[in-house]
C-alpha positions as CSV (number, residue, x, y, z in Angstrom):
1,M,11.9,5.7,12.1
2,R,10.3,3.7,9.3
3,P,9.5,5.3,5.9
4,D,5.9,6.0,5.1
5,T,4.4,3.3,2.9
6,T,2.6,5.9,0.8
7,V,5.9,7.5,-0.1
8,I,7.3,4.1,-1.0
9,G,4.4,3.6,-3.4
10,A,4.8,7.0,-4.9
11,V,8.5,6.5,-5.5
12,Y,7.9,3.1,-7.0
13,N,5.3,4.7,-9.3
14,M,7.5,7.6,-10.4
15,F,10.9,5.9,-10.8
16,L,10.7,2.1,-10.9
17,R,7.7,1.2,-13.0
18,P,8.4,1.0,-16.7
19,Q,6.2,2.5,-19.3
20,E,5.5,-0.8,-21.1
21,R,4.6,-3.3,-18.4
22,G,4.1,-7.0,-18.6
23,P,2.1,-9.3,-16.4
24,L,4.7,-9.5,-13.6
25,W,4.7,-5.7,-13.3
26,T,1.0,-5.8,-12.8
27,V,1.5,-8.2,-9.9
28,A,4.2,-5.8,-8.5
29,D,1.7,-2.9,-8.9
30,V,-0.9,-4.7,-6.9
31,L,1.6,-5.7,-4.2
32,V,2.8,-2.1,-3.8
33,A,-0.7,-0.9,-3.6
34,L,-1.5,-3.4,-0.8
35,V,1.6,-2.4,1.1
36,A,0.8,1.3,0.7
37,T,-2.8,0.8,2.1
38,A,-1.9,-1.7,4.8
39,P,-1.6,0.9,7.6
40,L,-4.9,2.5,6.7
41,L,-6.6,-0.9,6.7
42,Y,-5.0,-1.9,10.0
43,G,-6.2,1.4,11.6
44,A,-9.7,0.9,10.2
45,V,-9.9,-2.6,11.7
46,R,-8.7,-1.4,15.0
47,L,-11.3,1.4,15.1
48,S,-14.1,-0.9,14.1
49,R,-13.1,-3.4,16.8
50,S,-12.9,-0.7,19.5
51,A,-16.3,0.7,18.4
52,E,-17.8,-2.8,18.8
53,E,-16.4,-3.1,22.4
54,R,-18.3,0.0,23.5
């Protein structure tokens, strides 16, 4: 069973991200946000494609 990507994002936000961030931490924040929303975006694309086929 794979871990939920939203939980990974929340754990990153609570425990791994420092209070004073530099530019590299901003890039890491964006990457974590993209990974956390990837399943939702994938599902939305599949739903829109299936709606177009009907």
